C-alpha positions in Angstrom: 35.4 -10.4 -57.7 33.2 -12.5 -59.9 29.7 -13.2 -61.0 28.6 -16.7 -61.8 25.4 -16.2 -63.7 24.5 -16.0 -67.4 22.1 -13.1 -66.7 23.1 -11.5 -63.4 20.7 -8.9 -61.9 21.7 -5.2 -62.5 22.4 -4.6 -58.8 24.9 -7.4 -58.8 26.7 -6.1 -61.9 26.8 -2.7 -60.3 28.4 -4.2 -57.1 30.9 -6.0 -59.2 31.9 -3.0 -61.2 32.3 -0.8 -58.0 34.4 -3.6 -56.4 36.7 -3.9 -59.5 37.1 -0.1 -59.6 38.2 -0.1 -55.9 41.0 -2.6 -56.6 44.5 -1.3 -57.2 45.8 -1.7 -60.8 48.1 -4.5 -59.7 46.1 -7.1 -57.7 49.3 -8.3 -56.0 49.8 -5.0 -54.3 49.9 -5.5 -50.5 47.1 -3.8 -48.6 47.0 -2.8 -45.0 49.5 -3.6 -42.2 51.3 -7.0 -42.2 50.0 -9.6 -39.7 52.4 -10.7 -37.0 53.3 -14.4 -36.7 51.1 -14.6 -33.5 48.1 -13.1 -35.4 48.5 -15.6 -38.2 48.8 -18.5 -35.8 45.7 -17.3 -33.9 43.8 -16.9 -37.1 44.7 -20.3 -38.3 43.2 -21.9 -35.1 39.8 -20.3 -35.8 36.6 -22.0 -36.5 37.7 -23.1 -40.0 41.3 -23.9 -39.0 43.2 -26.4 -36.8 41.1 -25.4 -33.8 38.1 -27.0 -35.4 39.6 -30.6 -35.3 41.6 -30.2 -32.1 38.4 -29.3 -30.2 39.6 -25.8 -29.3 36.7 -24.2 -31.2 33.1 -25.4 -31.7 31.1 -24.3 -34.6 27.5 -24.8 -35.7 26.9 -27.5 -38.3 27.0 -26.4 -41.9 24.9 -27.7 -44.7 24.9 -27.7 -48.5 21.8 -26.4 -50.2 20.3 -28.1 -53.2 19.5 -25.3 -55.6 18.7 -27.3 -58.7 15.0 -26.4 -58.4 15.9 -22.7 -58.7 16.6 -21.1 -62.1 17.6 -17.6 -60.9 19.1 -16.0 -57.7 15.9 -14.0 -57.4 13.8 -17.2 -57.4 16.0 -18.5 -54.6 15.8 -15.3 -52.7 12.0 -15.4 -52.8 12.1 -18.8 -51.1 14.0 -17.4 -48.1 12.4 -16.3 -44.8 11.5 -12.7 -44.3 14.5 -12.1 -42.0 16.9 -13.5 -44.5 15.4 -11.4 -47.4 15.7 -8.3 -45.2 19.3 -9.0 -44.5 20.1 -9.4 -48.2 18.2 -6.2 -49.0 20.2 -4.3 -46.4 23.5 -5.6 -47.7 22.6 -4.5 -51.2 21.6 -1.1 -50.0 24.9 -0.7 -48.1 27.0 -1.7 -51.1 28.2 -4.9 -49.2 31.1 -6.6 -50.9 33.3 -9.5 -50.1 37.0 -9.7 -51.1 39.8 -12.1 -50.2 43.5 -11.8 -50.2 45.8 -14.8 -49.8 48.5 -14.4 -47.1 51.8 -15.8 -48.4 55.0 -16.4 -46.3 56.2 -13.3 -44.5 54.5 -10.9 -46.9 52.0 -8.3 -45.7 48.3 -9.3 -46.2 
C-alpha cells in the first residue's frame, strides 16, 4: 500500500493505515489457497494477458488522463461526473482497498 501525495487527504491516510495493519508481519507470507496451473493459465489469457493480442478477449479502449492542470486529488475528483464522484464516495465509505500479490512459480498466491 502506498500514497503518492505530499499532502494526502485524511481519509486516504486512514485507508492506508488500516490496510497496513491488516497485512501479516512478513509480507511474503502466502495468503489463501494456491492457484492450480489451469487457473493460472486461464488468468494469464484474460483481458490484460495473452488473450488480448491473440484476439481471444476484446477489451474497451483505455486512455491516459492528463492531470497536469490539477494540483490535488480533490480538485481532480470535483471535475468528475456526478456518477463517478458517487462511486468514489461509496468506495471510501466501504473502506475499499486494493492490494496485489505477485504469483511466483509453484508457490501459493
